[in-house]
DOKEMAR-894674 format. One record per residue: residue in three letters; y negated, z negated, x negated of N, C-alpha, C in turn. Coordinates in pm, whole numbers, plus 32768, in hexadecimal, padded with zeros to 4 digits. Atoms other than C-alpha are relative to their C-alpha. Layout:
ALAYZXYZXYZX/...
***
This chain:
UNK7F857FDA8042989CE370A94A80227F957F99/UNK7FD78068805C995BE260A8928053803B7F8E/UNK7FA97FD9806E9A01E284A73F808B7FC7801B/UNK7F77802F7FED9B79E267A74A80267FA37F8D/UNK7FD4806080649C24E14FA68F805880427F97/UNK7FA57FBC805B9D23E23AA5F27FB980767FBF/UNK803E7F9180469CB0E331A4EA806380737FF8/UNK7FAE7F8980069D30E493A4EB7FCB805E7F97/UNK802A7F9680599D00E5D7A42F7F7F803C8036/UNK80817FCD7FD39B92E63AA4487FFD80988004/UNK80137F707FF59B25E798A4AE7F6A801D8006/UNK808E7FDD800499D7E842A46E7FD080398085/UNK80257FBB7F8499D4E915A5AC806E7FE88067/UNK7F9480217FA19AA0E874A6C680268072805E/UNK7FDC7F947FA49A89E9A0A7B18052806B7FBA/UNK7FB27F9E804C9B03EA91A6A3808C7FC97FE4/UNK7F7E803D801B9C19E99BA64E805A8006807C/UNK7FAF80047F869C8DE97EA7B9802D808B802E/UNK7FE47F7B7FCB9C82EAF4A809808B80307FD9/UNK7F7B7FCB80199DDDEB88A82D80667FC88061/UNK7F8F80277FAC9F32EB3BA8BD80487F8A7FC1/UNK7FBF807A802D9FDBE9E8A8A580787FE3805B/UNK7F9380327FACA130E96FA9197FDB7F718028/UNK802A807F7FC7A10CE83AA9F280797FAF802B/UNK7F98805E7FD8A1F5E711AA157FBC7F7E802A/UNK804180797FCDA18EE5E7AAEA80687FA2803A/UNK7FB080667FBCA235E4A2AB4E7FA77FBD8067/UNK8047803D7F90A1D0E3FFAC9580427F7B801E/UNK7FCB80847FE0A1F6E290ACE47FAB7FC2806E/UNK804180507F98A1A0E1DEAE27802B7F717FE5/UNK7FDD80888029A195E079ADA780177FA48077/UNK7FF380577F8BA17DDFE4AF04808F7FFE8035/UNK7F797FF97FC9A2D8E05AAF6B806980267F98/UNK7FA27FDF806AA374E0BFAE1D8034808D8003/UNK7FD47F757FF9A396E230AE747FCE804D7F87/UNK80277FAC8070A396E323AD50801380928023/UNK7FF57F717FEAA370E499AD3E7FD3804B7F85/UNK802A7FAB806EA31EE5BFAC5F7FB7807A8035/UNK803D7F7E7FE8A249E6F7AC56801680507F81/UNK7FEF7FA58071A2A1E81EAB737FC280858025/UNK803F7F817FE0A1D5E959AB5C7FA980337F90/UNK805C7FBF805DA0B8EA13AAB77F727FDF8026/UNK808F80127FEC9F49E9C8AA8C7FB880707FB7/UNK80527F95803A9E52EAE4AA507F707FD27FFF/UNK80908015800D9CF2EAAAA9CE7FC6808A7FE3/UNK802F7F7780079C46EBF8AA0D7F6780057FFC/UNK80927FF380029ADFEC4FA9A37FCD803C8083/UNK80367FD57F7F9A0AEC77AADD7F707FD1800C/UNK808F801D7FEA988EEC89AB0A7FC87F957FA3/UNK8034805E80629840EBC9A9CB804D7F7E7FF5/UNK7FAC807880049945EABEAA0D8092802A7FFC/UNK7F717FE37FF89ABCEAB1AA4A80347FE2808B/UNK7FAE80237F8A9B9CEAC5AB7B80787FB47FCA/UNK7F8B805180259CAFE9BEAB66806280108073/UNK7F9C7FE67F989DDEEA38AC2C80877FCD7FD1/UNK7F7E803B801E9F28E981AC398062802A806C/UNK7F967FDB7FA1A06AEA00ACDB80857FD37FC8/UNK7F7C8028802BA1CAE980ACD380527FC78071/UNK7FA5803D7FA0A2D7E8B6AD7F7FF57F697FF6/UNK800680927FFCA2B6E74DADED80817FCC803E/UNK7F8D80497FC8A3D9E661AE2C7FCE7F728013/UNK803D80827FE1A35BE529AEDC80457FC9807A/UNK7FB4803C7F92A42FE446AFB5806180698038/UNK7FA37F9F7FC6A4E7E52DB0A77FCA808F7FFC/UNK803C7F7A8003A3FCE657B06A801A80457F7A/UNK7FFA7FA98075A442E771AF777FCB8087802A/UNK80377F7F7FDDA370E8AAAF7E7F8780257FAD/UNK80737FD1804DA247E96FAF017F867FA88014/UNK807E804C7FFBA0FEE8C5AEB17F9A80477FAA/UNK806B7FC480509FB0E941AE337F7E7FB7801B/UNK808680357FEC9E4BE8D1AE037FA4804A7FA0/UNK80647FBC80519D0AE95DAD747F847FAA7FF2/UNK807F8043801C9BD1E8CEACD77FA780647FB6/UNK805C7FB380519AA3E954AC207FCA7FA47F93/UNK8038804A80719A24E8E5AAC97F8080457FD5/UNK80807FCC802F98B8E911AA657FC97FA37F95/UNK80468055806097DBE892A94C7FBC7F92804E/UNK803C80737FBD9763E738A9A87F6980037FFE/UNK8092800D7FFB95FFE6D5A9F47FCA7FD97F77/UNK80438028807B9515E6BFA8CB802D80497F83/UNK7FD47FB5807495D0E7AEA7E580357FAA7F8E/UNK7FD1805D80669671E689A72E808F801C7FD2/UNK7F777FE1802797C5E732A70580677FCE8063/UNK7FA380307F9A985DE683A8308023806C8064/UNK7FD17FA37F99991AE738A9427FFD7FBA8087/UNK7FF980327F7898FEE70CAAB8806D804B8048/UNK7F907FC67FB49A3CE748AB827FE27FE98094/UNK801E800A7F729A03E793ACF2807280378055/UNK7FA67FCA7F9B9AD6E7CCAE277FCB8088802C/UNK802F7F7D7FD19AC4E928AEC77F827FF88058/UNK8077800C7FAA99B9E8A4AFBA7F857FCE7FB3/UNK80728028805298D9E837AE987FF37F6C7FE6/UNK80068090801C9915E6BFAEA580337FE47F73/UNK7FD9802280899931E622AD4B80817FAE8001/UNK7F84804B80149A8FE5B2ACEA7FEF7FA07F8A/UNK8015805580759A3AE532AB8E7FA880487F9B/UNK804E7FCC806F9961E560AA5C80467FD37F80/UNK7FB4801C807A9A08E577A9077FBC803E7F87/UNK802B7FC880809990E5A4A7A2807A7FFF7FA6/UNK7F847FF7804D9AC4E621A6EB7FE9801B7F6C/UNK801B7FE2808D9A15E667A59F803D7F987FA2/UNK7FBF8060805A9A8DE51DA50580997FFE800B/UNK7F6F7FFB7FF09BEEE569A58280377FA6806C/UNK7FD480587F949BFAE464A6957F897FE08059/UNK806B801F7FA19B34E414A7CE803B7FB48076/UNK7FD780507F8B9B3FE32CA8FA7F9280088069/UNK806280037F949A96E335AA4D80427FC8807D/UNK7FCF80317F7F9AB7E2B2ABB27FCA8058806F/UNK80267FB87F869AABE35EAD03801F7FA38075/UNK7FEC80567F8B9A78E28EAE3C80168058807A/UNK7FDD7FB67F879B23E322AF6B802C7F968065/UNK7FEB80727FA69B02E215B074807F80108051/UNK801A808880309BBAE139B09680347FE67F73/UNK7FBC801480809C5EE173AF417FAA802C7F8A/UNK80427FDA807C9BEFE19AADD88065804A7FA8/UNK7FAF7FAD80589C7AE2A8ACF37FC67FF77F73/UNK802B8008808B9C62E262AB7C805080677FB0/UNK7FBD7F99804F9CADE384AA937FE97FE67F6C/UNK8004800580919CFBE378A91F803780847FCB/UNK7FD77F8380409D0CE4C0A85B800A7FE77F6B/UNK7FF2800880919D8EE4D0A6F4803880857FCE/UNK7FCC7F8980449DB3E60AA62280547FCB7F8D/UNK7FA7803D80629EE3E5A1A55A8020805B7F8A/UNK7FEB7FA1806D9F00E6DFA4887FB780818028/UNK80407F827FDB9E70E840A47C8047804B8072/UNK7FB67FBB7F969F79E8A4A57D802C7FA48071/UNK7FD280607F9C9FA4E76BA6537F8D7FA98032/UNK805E805B7FBF9ECEE6AAA74A80527FA28058/UNK7FC3805F7FA59F3DE56EA7FC7F917FC38054/UNK806180467FAC9E84E4E3A92680487FB7806F/UNK7FC4804F7F949EC8E3DEAA2E7F947FDB8065/UNK805280347F939E35E37EAB7D80407F7E802D/UNK7FD680837FD19E52E20EABD37FB47FE88081/UNK803E80067F7C9E0EE1F5AD48801E7F78803D/UNK7FED80857FC79DD5E09CADDC7FA27FEB8075/UNK805180237F8B9D53E015AF23805A7FDA8073/UNK7FAF80297F8D9DC3DFB4B07B805C806E8036/UNK7FAD7F937FC89E52E10DB0D0806980327F9E/UNK7FA37FC880639EFAE170AF86800B7FA47F87/UNK7FE7804280809F93E0D8AE4F805A805E7FB1/UNK7FB57F9580429FFBE209AD857FDB800B7F6D/UNK801A7FDB808BA01BE267AC17803A808B7FEC/UNK7FD97F748016A026E3DCABCB7FE780207F6D/UNK800D7FE1808FA068E43DAA5E802580907FEA/UNK7FEE7F708015A046E5A6A9EE7FFC80227F6C/UNK80037FC68086A097E65DA8AB7FEF8095800F/UNK80187F718006A003E7B6A876802380307F73/UNK7FDB7FC58080A09BE88CA7607FDA80928003/UNK802C7F7580049FF6E9D2A6FD8078805E7FF0/UNK7F917FA08007A0DDEAFAA7377FD6807B7FB2/
***
Protein backbone atom coordinates (compact mmCIF):
# COMPACT_ATOMS: atom_id res chain seq x y z
CA UNK A 1 0.00 0.00 0.00
CA UNK A 2 1.56 3.30 -1.08
CA UNK A 3 1.00 6.66 0.58
CA UNK A 4 -0.79 9.15 -1.61
CA UNK A 5 0.95 12.35 -2.61
CA UNK A 6 -2.05 14.50 -1.68
CA UNK A 7 -2.99 14.91 1.97
CA UNK A 8 -6.58 14.78 3.06
CA UNK A 9 -8.65 14.89 6.22
CA UNK A 10 -7.55 12.02 8.45
CA UNK A 11 -10.04 9.63 10.06
CA UNK A 12 -9.53 7.40 13.09
CA UNK A 13 -11.84 4.59 11.96
CA UNK A 14 -12.14 4.41 8.14
CA UNK A 15 -14.93 1.80 8.13
CA UNK A 16 -17.06 3.83 10.55
CA UNK A 17 -16.36 6.94 8.46
CA UNK A 18 -17.43 5.25 5.21
CA UNK A 19 -20.60 3.60 6.56
CA UNK A 20 -23.74 5.25 5.24
CA UNK A 21 -25.21 6.72 2.07
CA UNK A 22 -23.27 8.93 -0.34
CA UNK A 23 -24.31 10.72 -3.52
CA UNK A 24 -21.99 9.80 -6.37
CA UNK A 25 -20.85 11.92 -9.31
CA UNK A 26 -18.25 10.55 -11.73
CA UNK A 27 -16.65 11.85 -14.90
CA UNK A 28 -15.38 9.35 -17.45
CA UNK A 29 -12.71 10.05 -20.02
CA UNK A 30 -11.38 7.72 -22.70
CA UNK A 31 -8.14 9.51 -23.52
CA UNK A 32 -7.44 7.32 -26.56
CA UNK A 33 -10.47 8.58 -28.49
CA UNK A 34 -11.51 11.67 -26.50
CA UNK A 35 -14.89 10.28 -25.45
CA UNK A 36 -16.34 11.66 -22.22
CA UNK A 37 -19.19 10.51 -20.04
CA UNK A 38 -20.76 10.72 -16.59
CA UNK A 39 -22.17 8.52 -13.87
CA UNK A 40 -24.64 9.88 -11.29
CA UNK A 41 -26.10 7.83 -8.50
CA UNK A 42 -25.80 6.59 -4.94
CA UNK A 43 -23.13 4.66 -3.09
CA UNK A 44 -24.04 2.67 0.03
CA UNK A 45 -21.44 1.39 2.48
CA UNK A 46 -23.38 -1.10 4.61
CA UNK A 47 -21.98 -2.97 7.64
CA UNK A 48 -21.76 -6.68 6.79
CA UNK A 49 -19.95 -9.57 8.55
CA UNK A 50 -17.35 -7.34 10.22
CA UNK A 51 -16.68 -5.34 7.06
CA UNK A 52 -18.69 -3.24 4.62
CA UNK A 53 -20.62 -3.94 1.44
CA UNK A 54 -19.90 -1.25 -1.17
CA UNK A 55 -22.89 -0.96 -3.52
CA UNK A 56 -23.18 1.64 -6.25
CA UNK A 57 -26.25 2.29 -8.42
CA UNK A 58 -27.06 5.04 -10.84
CA UNK A 59 -27.16 6.17 -14.45
CA UNK A 60 -24.22 6.17 -16.82
CA UNK A 61 -23.95 8.30 -19.96
CA UNK A 62 -21.03 7.10 -22.07
CA UNK A 63 -20.71 7.61 -25.81
CA UNK A 64 -24.05 6.50 -27.30
CA UNK A 65 -25.13 4.56 -24.16
CA UNK A 66 -27.37 5.95 -21.45
CA UNK A 67 -28.84 3.65 -18.84
CA UNK A 68 -28.64 2.02 -15.45
CA UNK A 69 -25.33 0.86 -14.02
CA UNK A 70 -24.33 -0.82 -10.78
CA UNK A 71 -21.40 -2.53 -9.13
CA UNK A 72 -20.56 -4.05 -5.76
CA UNK A 73 -17.42 -4.64 -3.75
CA UNK A 74 -16.56 -5.73 -0.24
CA UNK A 75 -14.33 -3.89 2.24
CA UNK A 76 -12.55 -5.72 5.06
CA UNK A 77 -9.80 -4.87 7.53
CA UNK A 78 -6.48 -5.37 5.80
CA UNK A 79 -3.90 -7.99 6.65
CA UNK A 80 -1.91 -7.42 9.82
CA UNK A 81 -4.45 -5.22 11.62
CA UNK A 82 -2.56 -2.07 10.58
CA UNK A 83 -5.69 0.00 9.93
CA UNK A 84 -5.62 -0.59 6.19
CA UNK A 85 -8.64 -1.75 4.22
CA UNK A 86 -8.82 -4.43 1.55
CA UNK A 87 -11.39 -3.89 -1.22
CA UNK A 88 -12.40 -7.04 -3.09
CA UNK A 89 -14.58 -7.94 -6.05
CA UNK A 90 -17.64 -10.13 -5.33
CA UNK A 91 -15.58 -13.23 -6.27
CA UNK A 92 -12.95 -12.40 -3.64
CA UNK A 93 -10.19 -11.06 -5.91
CA UNK A 94 -8.40 -8.04 -4.45
CA UNK A 95 -9.18 -4.74 -6.16
CA UNK A 96 -7.02 -2.53 -3.94
CA UNK A 97 -5.66 -1.95 -0.46
CA UNK A 98 -6.11 1.46 1.14
CA UNK A 99 -5.16 3.03 4.46
CA UNK A 100 -7.50 6.01 4.74
CA UNK A 101 -6.51 6.98 8.30
CA UNK A 102 -4.16 9.75 7.10
CA UNK A 103 -6.91 11.01 4.77
CA UNK A 104 -5.33 9.88 1.50
CA UNK A 105 -4.20 6.61 -0.03
CA UNK A 106 -2.91 5.22 -3.32
CA UNK A 107 -2.72 1.71 -4.74
CA UNK A 108 -2.48 -0.21 -8.03
CA UNK A 109 -4.46 -3.10 -9.44
CA UNK A 110 -3.06 -5.05 -12.38
CA UNK A 111 -5.76 -6.44 -14.63
CA UNK A 112 -3.86 -7.77 -17.63
CA UNK A 113 -3.10 -6.19 -19.92
CA UNK A 114 -3.82 -2.88 -18.13
CA UNK A 115 -2.87 -1.20 -14.86
CA UNK A 116 -5.41 0.58 -12.66
CA UNK A 117 -4.01 3.22 -10.29
CA UNK A 118 -6.36 4.55 -7.62
CA UNK A 119 -5.98 7.70 -5.52
CA UNK A 120 -8.41 8.28 -2.62
CA UNK A 121 -8.57 11.61 -0.74
CA UNK A 122 -10.96 12.45 2.08
CA UNK A 123 -11.35 16.15 1.35
CA UNK A 124 -13.73 16.94 4.24
CA UNK A 125 -15.85 15.11 6.83
CA UNK A 126 -18.57 14.80 4.16
CA UNK A 127 -16.62 14.44 0.90
CA UNK A 128 -14.34 11.84 -0.65
CA UNK A 129 -12.67 12.18 -4.04
CA UNK A 130 -11.09 9.27 -5.82
CA UNK A 131 -9.80 8.58 -9.30
CA UNK A 132 -8.85 5.54 -11.33
CA UNK A 133 -6.13 6.14 -13.90
CA UNK A 134 -6.26 3.15 -16.25
CA UNK A 135 -3.39 2.68 -18.69
CA UNK A 136 -2.19 -0.09 -20.95
CA UNK A 137 -2.63 -1.49 -24.39
CA UNK A 138 -6.40 -2.07 -24.02
CA UNK A 139 -7.50 1.07 -22.12
CA UNK A 140 -6.48 4.67 -21.53
CA UNK A 141 -9.18 5.94 -19.15
CA UNK A 142 -9.44 8.45 -16.33
CA UNK A 143 -12.43 8.03 -14.00
CA UNK A 144 -12.89 10.74 -11.34
CA UNK A 145 -15.48 10.32 -8.58
CA UNK A 146 -16.82 12.61 -5.87
CA UNK A 147 -18.77 11.05 -3.01
CA UNK A 148 -20.82 13.41 -0.82
CA UNK A 149 -22.44 12.12 2.35
CA UNK A 150 -26.23 12.45 2.22
